[in-house]
N, C-alpha and C positions, 0 to 999 in steps of 0.2 A: 572542575565540577564532575561528579559521578553521574553519568547519563543513565545508569541502570536504575530500574524501579527500586524504591527503598527496601522492600522486603527481600528482593534478590541480593542487594548489597549486604543486608543483615545476614542472610543465609550464607553468603560467601565468607563473611567474617567468622561465622560459627564453624564453618568447614575448616577454615585456616587454623583453628585451635587444635585440630587433630593431625597427627602425622599421616602421610599417605598410606603407610603400612597399617594404620589403625582404622582407616576409613573402609566402609563396606562390611564391617563386623557388627554383629548384634550387640556386643558389649559397649559400642559407642553410638548406637542408633537410638533415636528418640522413640521409635516404634516398638522397642522391647518393652513388654508389659507383663503384669502378673494379675491374675484374677483374685480379688479379695472378697468379692461377693458376686451375686448373679447380675448385678447392675453396675458394678464399679470396677474399672480397670486402673490399677494404681501405678504410679511411677516406680521404677526400679532405681534405687539410689546408687550413688557411686560406689559405696562400700559393698553392695551386693554384686555389682558388676565386676569389681576387682577381686573379691574373695569367694563369691558363690554363696555367701551367707547374708541373711538380713540383719537388721539391727539387734535382733534377739538371738543371734547365732543359730538361726534355723535355716535349713536349706529350702529355698522357695522353689519347689518343684512344679509350680503352676505357671512358669514362664511361657509366653507365647508371643507371636508376632501380631501386632495390632492391625496391620494391613494384609496379613496372610501372605507375605512375600516369601517366607521360609517356613518349612514344617518343623518348627522347634520342638513342639510337644512329641511328635513322632520320633525325632532324633533322641530326645531325652529318654523316652521309653525304651528305645532300642539299645542304647548304651547301658541303661540300668539292668536290662536283661542279661547283659554279658558279665555281670558281677561287679561292675565298677561302683564306687560310692556315689551318692547323690551330688556331693560337691564336685567330684571329678567329672561327672557327667555334665553338670551345669556349666562348669568353666570350659569344658571342651566344646560344648555347643555354642555358647555365647561368644567365645573368643575365636571361633573358627574363622579363618580367612575365606570370605565368601565373594567379595567384590559384588555385593548385591546392588542392583540398579535402583532399588527402592530405598536404599540407605538414606537416612536423614539425620543430621548431626544432633546428638543428645545435648540438651541444655538443662543443666541441673535445676531442679525445682519445678520443672514443667512435666505435666502428665502426657501420656501417649495421645490422648485426645487433643491436648493443646498443640502438640507437634503436628498432628493431622490437620487441624484447622489452620495452623500457620502455613503448612504446605498448600492447602487449598486456596487460601487467600493470596499467597504468592503467585500461584498459577493464574488465578483470576486477574490479578493486577497486571501480570505480563500479557495475558490475552487482551485486556483492555488497552494497554500501551501499544500492542501490535495493531489493534483495530484503529487506534488514533493515528498511528504512523501510516497505515494504509489509507485512511481517509485523507490525511494531509497530502499524501502522494497523489491521490486521485484529484484533490482540489487543485494542487499545483499543476497537474496535467491539464485540467479543465481551463485554468487560467492561461496556460501556455497555448492551448488550442484557440481560446478566445482571442488572444493577442495575434496569433497567426491569421485567424479569420479576418480580424480587423485590418491587419496589414494587407491581406489580399484584396479586401473590399476597397481599401484606399487606392491600391494600384489599379483596380478595375475602374473605379470612378475617374481616376486621372486619365486612363486610356480612353474612356468614353468621352470625357471632356475634350481631349485632344482630337478625337474623331469628329465630334460635333463642331469644333472650331474649324477643322479642315473642310468639312462639308459646308459649313456656313460661308467660308471664303470662296469655295467652288461655286456655290449657288449665287452668291453676290456677283461674282465675275460674269457668269453667264446671264444673269438678270440684266446687268449693264449692257452686255452685248445685244440681248434681245430688244431692250429698249432703244438702243441705237439703231438697230435694223428697222424697228417699227417707225421711228422718227424719220429715217431716210425714206421709207416707203411712203409715208404720209407726204413728205416734201415732194416726192416724185408725182404723186397723185395730184397734189395741189398745183404743181407746175403744169402738168398735162391739162388740168382743168382751166387754168388761167390762160395758158398758151397752147391751144389745141394743135397748132401746127407743129409744135415741138414733140408731141406725143409719139409719133412714129419714129422720130429720130432718136428719142430717148430709149424707146423699146428696142430699136435695132442696136443701140449701143450696149444695152444690157444683154440681149440675146439675139444675135444676128440671124439665127436660124429660124426662130419662131416669130420674130417681130414682123407684123404686116407691112407690106410695101405701101408707100404713100400713094394716095389716089391721084390720077392724072387731072 
């Protein structure tokens, strides 16, 4: 499947109809025009491009470039001043090898305006396709970032859970120890209360330095 925009593919097929040596010349360019009135720029047909004459065997000396990429009128005037015939001047100018960067393949039956609109639409279509590709790339990056953030969040949550579990086990262990110590202390107090005579003995057993001596 051709991934190129439709108009670009159509343009490529139109270019392929011309030999590389014919490309870049006014004679094969869709922007080659002639003024037929003050408001109308007509197509220059194939016979005019090949012979320098129009359908009525007249030399169309009103040729010009529709996008002003080449000074065709000035070139025609300069050649005519040298004494050359209009046909010779016309053919020399339009068949000159220019390698024009604004060359656009001529499609028989289409006016210069049609070629210009075709080019404009093609460029707009390519710009739209490029923006869509850029947007898709940005969306893919955002999704990748979200996935990475979610993965990091999961790891952090797991680490916090493990830390909480470890803290819980530590707290539980020391709670048991504290409860055991408290119970032992209560038992000692109870024993000392019930058996007063054992109090000094127990105290001395726990701390022989600070425990008071038994009374005589």
